[in-house]
C-alpha positions, 0 to 999 in steps of 0.5 A: 089352843090353849097355852099352858098359862091360860089353862093355869087361869082358869083352874084356878076359877073352876077346878073342883077338889079331886085330890086325895093327897098333899103332893111334894115330889113323886114318892112324897107325901105330906099326909092330913089327917085320915078318915076313917069311913069309906067313901060312900058316895063311889057306892052310889055308882054300884047301886047304879050298876046293880039298879040298872042291870036288874031292870035289863035282866028282868026285861030280858035285855029289850027283847035283845040277844045277850049272846050275840051282843057278847060275841060283838064286844068280844071281836071288838075287844079281843077279835083277830083283827083287834088283836092283829092291831095290838101287835102292830102297835107293840112293834111300833113301840118298840122302833119308835118309842117316846120313852125307852121301856123293857120290854116287860116293863111292869106296867105292860104287865099289869095292863096286860092282866087289865086286858084279861079282866076286861075280855073276861069279866069285863064285858059281861058288865059292859054287855048289861049296862049297855042293853039295859041303858038302852032299852031303858031309854027308849022305854022312858023316853020314846019320844028321843028315838027319830023315825027312819029319815029316807032321805038321808044315806046311811053312810051319812047316819053313821058319820053323825052317830060316830061323830055324836059318839065321840062327843059324848065319849068327850063329855063323859071324860070331862065329868070324870076329871071334873066330878070327884066321885067319877075321879075315883074311879078314873083315877085308876087309868091314870095312875099308869107310868108306863105308857104303853098300848095296853093302857086303854085296858087299865080302866076300873070295871064301873067305869063304864057307868059314867060312860053310857050317855055314849049309847046316847046317839045310837038309841035317838037313830036306832031307827035309820042304822047303827054303827058296824061292828068294824068300825067300832074296831077301828074307833077302838083301835085308834083310841089303844094307839093314842095310849102307845108308847110312840114318839108320833103325831100325825102333821097336819092331820094331828090338828083334828085327830088326837094323836099318840103324842096329843094324848101323853099330856093328857096323861102327864105325870105333873100340871093339869090333866083335864086337858087332851080329852078327846078319844079320836077328834080333837075338835071337842077340846078345841072348843073348850080351850082346853087343846095342848097341841105337842111340841118336842118337850112334850113327847117324852113326858112322864107319866102318872098319877102325883105322890101316886095316891092310888097302889101301882106295881112301879112301887117296892122291889117287886109288881106284886101284880095280883094284890095290886090290882086289888088294891086299885079296884077297891082303891075308890072305895077307900077314905079320904083324906082331910085338913091339908089335903082339902086344901091342896085339892083347893089349890089344885095340883095338877089332877 
C-alpha cells in the first residue's frame, strides 16, 4: 500500500499536464488566457471510431451476428438481473450511505439520463466498436490467437480471461488519467459530486475506444472459450456497486477486491485521482504502488472535479439536465486554457 506522501513524491516526477484550470476552493477558478481553437486531438478519437466502424460494417462484422451481440450487451446493461441488482444496491445506499443524499438528488437524475443514453444510443456504438476491433485484431494479427488447448479445463480458461481482462481495464484506466487526450473524455466520469450506483453509466460514449484493449484476452483465447454473459453481468454489477454511495468495505477481502470505500477515494475531490484504478481487483494498484486503502477518514470524502472545469448539474439554481448532458458530451472538444493553466498542470492539482 502506498501512503499519500509516497504518492505525492511519485507524482512530482511522473504526472502529465492534464488539468485545464488553475483551481482554488470549489467553485473558484483563476482563469488563464483562453485559446480560441478547439482541442483537435480529441477528434482523433472520433476518427478512430469512424474508421473501426467503417471497417467492421464493410466486412459485415467479420461474420459476427450484430443483432445477437446487441441482445447480449443489453442483457448486461439493463437485463432483468442487472436491474434487480441495481435496485438492491440503491436500497443499500439508503440504508448505509457514505453521504446523506436526497432520494432524487441532481446527480442521481443526471446519471439516470446517462443510463438511458447507454441502453439506447451508446449500446450499438459499443457493439460496433467491439466487433470491428475483434475482427481487425484476428485478421491483422492471426498469430495472437492461441489454438485450442484440450488439457486445460474450460473453467481455468474463463478465470484467465477474466483476470487478464481486469488487468487490461486497469491499463486503459491508467491511460485515461495519464494521457491528456483520453482524460478529456474520462473527466466526465469524475465530474459526479453525488456518487451512486448509477454513476457507472456516467461515461462519454467515445471513452469506449480507449477500453478496446480489454477485448484482447478474449481474442487471444477465443478458440478455448469465451466469458459467459452471466459472468459479464456479475462483473458489471461489481463495477456498479463500487460506485455506490455506501459505507461498505469487504473486510480482509478488501485487500483483493475493490469495494465502494476503496473506489470512492479514486473519485475524491482533493488529491490525486490516479490511485485505486482497479475495476474488480486491487492487485494491479498494489503492484504499481497506487493502492490507498480506506480508513474512517476517507469514507465520507467529497467527490468531483476541483474548480468544476466541466459543466455539472450541481451548479446553478436548476439542474438543466439535458443542457448539461449536451455540454458534457461536447466537453472533450472544448478549448484548452494556457498560461496559468499550464503552470498549474505542471505542478499538479489532483486530476
